C-alpha positions in Angstrom: 0.3 -0.9 -10.2 3.1 0.3 -8.0 6.1 -2.0 -7.4 9.5 -1.6 -5.7 12.1 -2.6 -8.3 15.8 -3.6 -8.0 17.4 -1.8 -10.9 21.0 -2.5 -10.0 22.7 -4.5 -7.2 23.4 -2.4 -4.2 21.3 0.5 -5.4 18.2 1.8 -3.6 15.0 0.2 -4.8 12.9 2.3 -7.1 9.1 2.7 -6.7 7.7 2.4 -10.3 4.4 2.3 -12.0 4.0 -0.9 -14.0 1.2 -2.5 -16.0 -0.8 -5.1 -14.2 0.7 -8.5 -14.9 -1.5 -11.0 -16.8 -1.5 -14.6 -15.6 -0.4 -17.3 -18.0 -1.6 -20.9 -18.1 -1.6 -22.4 -14.5 -1.1 -19.0 -12.9 -3.2 -16.6 -10.9 -2.9 -12.9 -10.3 -3.0 -11.7 -6.7 -3.9 -8.3 -5.3 -1.3 -8.1 -2.6 -2.3 -7.0 0.9 0.9 -7.7 2.8 4.4 -8.6 2.0 7.1 -9.4 4.5 10.7 -8.1 4.4 13.1 -11.1 4.7 16.9 -10.8 4.9 16.9 -12.9 1.7 15.3 -10.0 -0.1 18.2 -7.8 0.9 20.7 -10.4 -0.3 18.8 -10.5 -3.6 18.9 -6.7 -4.0 22.6 -6.6 -3.2 23.5 -9.6 -5.4 25.3 -11.2 -2.5 25.1 -14.9 -3.4 26.8 -16.9 -6.1 23.6 -17.4 -8.1 22.2 -13.9 -8.7 18.8 -12.7 -9.9 18.6 -10.7 -13.1 17.7 -7.0 -12.6 15.3 -5.4 -13.1 13.2 -7.5 -10.7 10.7 -7.2 -7.9 11.8 -8.9 -4.7 9.6 -10.4 -2.0 8.7 -14.0 -1.1 6.2 -13.4 1.7 3.4 -12.0 -0.4 -0.2 -12.5 0.8 -3.3 -11.3 -1.0 -6.5 -12.1 -2.8 -6.8 -13.8 -6.1 -8.3 -11.4 -8.7 -7.8 -13.3 -11.9 -7.3 -16.9 -13.0 -5.1 -18.1 -15.8 -6.0 -20.8 -18.2 -6.6 -24.2 -16.6 -6.6 -23.1 -13.0 -9.3 -24.9 -11.0 -7.9 -25.3 -7.4 -8.2 -21.6 -6.6 -11.0 -19.1 -6.9 -11.3 -15.4 -7.5 -11.6 -13.7 -4.0 -9.6 -16.4 -2.2 -6.7 -15.3 0.0 -3.4 -17.0 -0.7 0.3 -16.8 0.3 3.2 -17.0 -2.2 6.3 -18.5 -0.7 10.0 -18.7 -1.8 9.2 -21.9 -3.6 7.3 -20.4 -6.5 7.4 -23.5 -8.6 9.0 -26.9 -8.8 9.0 -29.5 -11.6 7.0 -32.1 -9.8 8.8 -34.9 -11.6 12.3 -35.2 -10.3 13.5 -37.5 -7.4 13.4 -34.6 -4.9 9.8 -33.6 -5.8 8.6 -37.2 -5.8 10.1 -38.0 -2.4 8.8 -35.0 -0.5 11.7 -32.7 -1.0 10.4 -30.4 -3.6 12.5 -27.6 -2.0 15.6 -29.3 -3.4 14.2 -29.4 -7.0 17.0 -28.3 -9.3 14.4 -26.8 -11.7 12.6 -24.7 -9.1 11.8 -21.0 -9.6 12.0 -18.8 -6.5 9.7 -16.0 -5.9 11.3 -12.6 -5.9 14.5 -14.1 -7.2 13.8 -16.0 -10.4 10.5 -14.3 -11.0 8.9 -11.0 -9.7 7.8 -11.1 -6.1 5.5 -9.5 -3.6 6.9 -5.9 -3.3 4.1 -4.8 -5.6 0.4 -4.1 -5.5 -0.2 -7.1 -7.8 1.8 -10.2 -8.5 1.6 -13.5 -10.3 1.9 -17.0 -8.8 1.7 -20.5 -10.0 -1.6 -21.8 -8.7 -0.3 -25.1 -7.6 2.2 -23.5 -5.3 0.1 -20.6 -3.9 -0.9 -21.6 -0.4 -4.5 -20.9 0.7 -4.6 -18.9 3.9 -7.2 -20.2 6.4 -10.1 -18.0 7.4 -9.4 -15.9 10.4 -5.6 -15.6 9.8 -4.6 -12.0 9.4 -2.6 -11.4 6.2 0.0 -9.5 8.2 0.5 -12.6 10.3 0.4 -14.9 7.3 3.2 -13.0 5.5 6.0 -13.8 7.9 4.7 -17.3 8.4 5.1 -17.8 4.7 8.9 -17.8 5.0 10.2 -17.1 8.5 7.6 -19.5 9.9 7.8 -22.4 7.5 11.6 -22.2 7.4 12.1 -22.6 11.1 9.3 -25.1 11.4 11.0 -27.3 8.7 14.4 -26.9 10.4 13.0 -28.4 13.6 11.6 -31.3 11.6 15.0 -31.8 9.9 16.6 -31.8 13.3 14.1 -34.5 14.5 13.3 -32.5 17.7 11.4 -34.5 20.3 9.8 -33.6 23.7 12.2 -32.9 26.6 15.2 -32.2 24.3 17.3 -29.0 24.5 17.0 -26.8 21.4 19.2 -23.8 20.9 17.9 -20.9 18.8 20.7 -18.7 17.7 19.4 -15.4 16.6 16.0 -14.2 17.9 14.5 -12.1 15.1 12.0 -12.6 12.3 12.8 -16.3 12.1 14.0 -16.9 15.7 10.9 -15.6 17.5 8.9 -18.2 15.6 11.5 -20.9 16.1 11.2 -20.5 19.9 7.5 -21.1 19.6 7.7 -24.1 17.4 10.3 -25.7 19.6 8.0 -25.2 22.6 5.1 -26.7 20.7 7.3 -29.7 20.1 7.8 -30.0 23.9 11.5 -28.9 23.9 13.4 -26.9 26.4 14.6 -23.8 24.5 17.8 -21.8 24.9 17.6 -18.5 23.0 20.8 -16.7 22.0 21.1 -13.1 20.9 23.1 -9.9 21.3 20.3 -7.4 22.1 18.3 -7.0 25.3 15.0 -6.5 23.6 15.2 -9.7 21.5 16.3 -11.8 24.5 13.3 -10.3 26.4 11.0 -11.2 23.5 12.3 -14.8 23.6 11.6 -14.9 27.3 8.0 -13.7 26.7 7.5 -16.3 24.0 8.5 -19.1 26.3 12.3 -19.5 26.1 13.7 -21.4 29.2 17.3 -20.2 29.0 18.6 -16.9 27.8 22.1 -16.5 26.5 23.6 -13.1 25.9 26.4 -13.7 23.3 27.9 -10.3 24.0 29.1 -11.6 27.4 28.4 -15.3 27.7 30.4 -18.2 26.2 27.5 -19.7 24.2 29.0 -23.2 23.9 30.0 -23.3 27.6 26.5 -22.2 28.8 24.8 -24.8 26.6 27.2 -27.5 27.9 26.4 -26.5 31.5 22.8 -27.6 30.6 24.0 -30.9 29.1 24.5 -29.6 25.6 21.9 -29.0 22.8 20.3 -31.9 21.0 19.7 -29.4 18.2 20.9 -25.9 17.4 19.2 -23.7 14.8 21.7 -21.2 13.3 19.6 -18.3 12.4 21.9 -15.4 13.0 23.5 -14.1 9.8 27.0 -14.4 11.2 29.5 -17.3 10.7 30.9 -16.8 14.2 27.5 -17.5 15.6 27.3 -20.8 13.8 30.6 -21.9 15.4 29.6 -20.7 18.8 26.4 -22.7 18.9 28.1 -25.8 17.3 30.4 -25.8 20.3 27.4 -26.3 22.6 26.1 -29.5 21.0 25.9 -32.6 23.1 27.0 -35.9 21.8 24.8 -36.8 18.8 23.6 -33.3 18.5 22.7 -31.6 15.3 23.7 -28.1 14.0 21.0 -27.0 11.5 22.3 -24.2 9.2 19.5 -21.9 8.1 20.8 -18.4 7.8 22.8 -17.5 4.7 25.5 -14.9 5.3 26.8 -13.1 2.2 30.3 -14.3 3.0 32.3 -16.5 5.2 32.8 -20.2 6.1 32.4 -22.2 9.3 35.2 -24.1 10.8 33.9 -27.5 12.0 36.4 -29.5 14.1 36.9 -32.9 12.6 38.0 -34.7 15.8 35.2 -33.4 17.9 32.6 -34.0 15.2 33.7 -37.6 14.7 34.2 -38.4 18.4 31.0 -36.8 19.5 28.9 -38.1 16.6 27.5 -34.6 15.8 25.9 -33.6 12.5 25.9 -30.4 10.4 22.8 -30.1 8.3 21.5 -27.6 5.9 17.8 -26.7 5.9 16.1 -24.4 3.4 12.5 -23.2 3.7 9.7 -25.8 3.6 7.3 -27.6 1.4 3.7 -26.8 0.6 2.6 -29.3 3.2 4.9 -27.7 5.8 3.4 -24.3 5.1 -0.2 -25.7 5.4 0.8 -27.1 8.8 2.3 -23.7 9.9 -1.0 -21.9 8.9 -3.0 -24.6 10.7 -1.0 -24.1 14.0 -1.5 -20.3 13.7 -5.2 -20.6 13.0 -5.5 -22.8 16.1 -3.9 -20.0 18.2 -0.6 -21.8 18.9 1.7 -19.1 17.5 2.1 -15.3 17.7 3.7 -13.3 15.0 5.6 -10.1 16.0 5.7 -7.6 13.2 5.7 -3.9 12.4 4.0 -2.5 9.3 5.5 0.0 6.8 4.2 1.5 3.5 6.0 0.1 0.4 7.4 3.6 -0.1 9.5 3.1 3.0 11.3 0.0 1.5 14.8 1.5 1.5 14.6 2.9 5.0 13.1 -0.5 6.1 16.1 -2.4 4.6 18.4 0.0 6.5 16.6 -0.7 9.8 17.1 -4.5 9.3 20.8 -4.1 8.4 21.3 -2.0 11.6 19.6 -4.6 13.7 16.8 -2.2 14.8 13.8 -4.4 14.0 12.4 -6.5 16.8 11.2 -9.3 14.6 9.6 -8.7 11.2 8.7 -5.7 8.9 5.6 -6.3 6.8 4.7 -3.9 4.0 1.1 -2.8 3.9 -0.2 -2.8 0.3 -3.8 -3.3 1.1 -4.4 0.4 1.6 -2.4 1.5 -1.4 0.8 2.0 0.6 
């Protein structure tokens, strides 16, 4: 099989021929059809974060494909079934976090494309209990971004406790943000979309955003306060300054939900204003298996639209450059179903 491999941090990925992986007990092998390019994959390839993966490895945690071999003891999946493999590759299932519905906080978790090889390959392994069945009728190229970008923003809105008629600020309209706008509208919220490019602001408008804020020329916090302040703000732009800007636009009791993970930087949170106004700063990371099942259910019902561009796997390095230059409207998805 072909795979795009990180041989060294900061180096171009190498397209290699590798033996087909063999599933172990509790695992399945998947013939990958589509695999989304998430900014996290770029951080992994660059070794940006304090906990680093170990090269050589295959990145990718939005892999979608068809099961072609079952490991010992697997009964919940079948050969020929389409599944998605998310960031949460495996959790222990026994700790306090797993037992209270917060498996994404499990300290023993293994992350796809980080702690084990991921979806930038024609075939990949997954733990059967964590591979999510994709409903009939859901295109694998739609399912791939939903597997991370979708479930991450869907969960962030849950964490924020968003309710109908509230004002939700979406800071950063891209792979994650274009789905966050839709989930917030499904929840009945008024949506303020914030970005620094005309095409992404236009995309947000097309997807139902009620207020458009151009951070190149507008004072983000001031505009939000003119509308009463945000009940919740999702920080999706990979820029610490954007976190602070949207935090300044919270109303009393509002919540800043940190989702994006810049490689460097900190956010200054004013103590006096935070205490006086009763605002909250919350971290939210991906979503659980149940969250992903709900994301797929909404899409199967026609409630969401995924904006993506396809590329062959051979274009992985050029695609990463496009993302870093901000030239991608929403999501890039690698097409592996045709041998690309």
